[in-house]
C-alpha positions in Angstrom: -0.2 -0.1 0.0 1.3 3.4 -0.8 -1.0 6.1 0.8 -1.2 9.3 0.2 1.1 11.8 1.1 1.5 15.1 2.8 3.9 18.4 1.4 5.8 20.1 4.2 6.0 23.8 4.0 8.4 25.4 2.0 9.7 27.6 4.6 10.3 28.9 7.8 6.9 29.3 9.6 6.5 31.3 13.5 4.4 28.9 15.5 1.0 30.2 16.5 0.5 29.8 20.9 -2.6 30.8 22.3 -0.8 30.9 25.9 1.8 29.4 27.8 0.2 26.2 29.2 0.4 22.6 27.0 -1.5 22.7 24.0 -3.9 20.4 22.5 -4.8 20.6 18.9 -7.3 19.2 16.8 -6.8 19.0 12.6 -9.9 17.9 10.7 -13.6 19.0 9.4 -15.8 20.4 12.3 -18.3 17.1 11.6 -19.3 16.1 15.4 -19.7 12.6 15.1 -17.4 11.0 12.9 -14.6 12.7 13.9 -15.7 12.8 17.3 -16.0 16.6 18.2 -18.4 15.4 20.9 -15.9 12.9 22.6 -12.9 15.5 22.4 -14.8 18.3 24.2 -15.8 17.0 27.1 -12.4 15.2 27.0 -10.7 18.4 27.2 -12.9 19.2 30.3 -11.8 17.1 32.5 -8.2 17.7 31.2 -9.0 21.2 32.2 -10.3 20.5 35.3 -6.9 19.3 36.2 -4.3 21.1 34.7 -5.3 24.8 34.6 -3.6 26.3 31.8 -4.1 23.5 29.8 -5.8 24.8 25.9 -7.0 23.1 23.0 -7.1 24.2 19.4 -9.5 23.0 17.1 -8.7 24.2 13.7 -10.3 22.8 10.1 -13.0 22.7 7.3 -16.2 24.7 8.5 -19.5 25.1 6.9 -23.0 26.0 8.3 -23.5 22.2 8.3 -21.4 21.8 10.8 -21.2 25.4 13.1 -24.7 25.2 14.7 -23.9 22.2 16.7 -20.5 23.0 17.4 -21.8 26.8 18.4 -24.2 24.9 21.1 -21.6 22.3 22.2 -19.2 25.9 23.4 -21.6 27.6 24.7 -22.2 24.9 27.4 -18.8 24.0 28.0 -17.0 25.1 31.2 -13.9 25.8 29.7 -14.6 27.4 26.5 -12.5 30.6 27.2 -9.3 28.1 26.9 -11.4 26.8 23.7 -9.4 28.2 20.2 -11.5 27.7 16.9 -9.4 28.3 13.8 -12.0 27.4 10.7 -10.5 26.7 7.5 -7.2 27.8 7.9 -4.8 28.1 5.2 -2.3 25.4 4.5 0.6 27.9 6.3 -1.8 28.9 9.3 -1.9 24.9 9.7 1.3 24.1 9.9 2.0 27.2 12.4 -0.8 26.1 14.7 0.5 22.4 15.3 4.1 24.1 15.9 2.5 26.0 18.4 1.2 22.8 19.8 2.2 20.1 22.2 -0.1 16.9 21.9 -2.2 16.0 18.2 -5.7 14.3 19.3 -8.0 12.3 16.9 -10.7 11.7 18.3 -12.3 10.1 15.5 -15.3 7.5 15.5 -13.6 6.7 11.4 -10.4 7.5 10.0 -9.3 5.9 6.7 -5.0 7.0 6.3 -5.0 9.4 8.9 -3.5 12.1 7.3 -4.0 14.9 9.3 -1.9 12.2 12.3 1.1 12.4 9.6 0.7 16.0 9.3 1.2 16.4 13.0 3.8 14.2 13.6 5.8 15.6 10.5 6.5 18.8 13.3 7.1 16.7 16.2 3.7 16.3 17.7 2.9 12.7 19.6 -0.3 12.0 19.0 -3.6 10.8 20.9 -5.9 8.8 19.1 -8.6 6.7 19.3 -7.7 2.6 17.5 -9.7 3.3 14.2 -8.6 1.2 10.5 -6.6 4.6 9.7 -4.8 5.6 12.6 -2.9 1.9 13.4 -1.3 2.3 10.0 -0.4 6.0 10.5 0.2 6.2 14.6 2.8 3.8 16.1 1.8 3.0 19.2 4.1 3.3 22.1 6.3 4.7 20.0 5.0 7.9 17.9 1.4 8.6 20.4 -0.9 6.0 21.5 -3.7 4.4 20.2 -7.0 4.3 22.8 -10.3 2.4 23.4 -13.0 3.5 20.7 -16.3 2.3 22.1 -18.6 4.7 22.9 -18.9 3.9 26.5 -14.6 4.4 26.9 -13.8 6.7 24.5 -13.5 9.9 26.2 -12.2 8.8 29.4 -9.9 6.8 27.6 -8.6 10.5 25.6 -9.0 12.2 28.5 -6.4 10.6 30.4 -3.4 10.2 27.8 -3.9 13.6 27.0 -3.8 14.4 30.6 -0.6 12.2 30.9 1.3 13.6 27.5 0.6 17.1 29.1 2.2 16.4 32.5 5.0 14.9 30.4 7.2 16.7 28.8 10.0 14.1 28.4 8.1 11.3 26.5 6.5 14.3 24.9 10.0 15.3 23.2 10.9 11.1 22.6 7.7 10.5 20.8 7.7 13.9 19.1 11.1 13.3 18.2 10.4 9.2 16.8 7.5 10.9 15.5 9.1 13.7 12.7 11.4 10.5 11.7 8.4 8.5 11.0 6.3 11.0 9.3 9.0 11.7 6.9 8.3 8.0 5.0 4.6 9.7 3.7 5.9 13.2 1.8 4.6 13.2 -1.7 8.2 12.7 -3.0 8.7 9.8 -1.2 5.4 8.2 -2.3 6.9 8.7 -5.7 9.6 7.5 -5.1 7.6 4.0 -4.2 5.3 4.6 -6.9 8.2 4.0 -9.3 10.2 1.5 -7.4 6.6 -0.6 -7.3 6.0 -0.1 -11.2 9.8 -1.0 -12.2 9.3 -4.0 -10.0 6.4 -4.9 -12.5 8.3 -4.0 -15.4 10.9 -6.6 -14.3 8.5 -9.1 -14.1 8.4 -12.1 -17.0 5.0 -12.4 -18.5 2.9 -15.1 -17.4 2.9 -18.5 -18.8 
């Protein structure tokens, strides 16, 4: 399998932070059901109760179909002042937000190949993700991040527990982040092109059947 690649920024991007405390980021469509935002927000509430300066940055594709749910969910959130929304960021700002984060979260119920997790890892971010078909391939459990329970009963508590643990453990963030960056380098578009070329040359060299 040769997965979709990513394009690293062509020039230096200045990190964008919203505060000094540990910052958790999410990148993806603001689809609360598929992307699990209805898990992430209560999980962050638990983290923020225990870490007073923790912050959550949510960036991604937003439209009228997602805005009403998100507005209602945030209106009643106990730590709304520490949640920062960035709808429809361009590529440069996306990487600036990742560079200003400490931990990346993928709370999805369903994922294909999770390119957002690869992009985050390319910036040296450890990942906390629910265990889905896509994240088992894009995140190395225990090396570049951690995969948690994806059940409806257990996901929110598991996300909160691992997010809090990483927010408190700078040494583990650095170690996993370094491994994450090395892992993600395998999935640039340049690497994908080289893998495709190698596969086609191998096929061309095979003797004809029969």
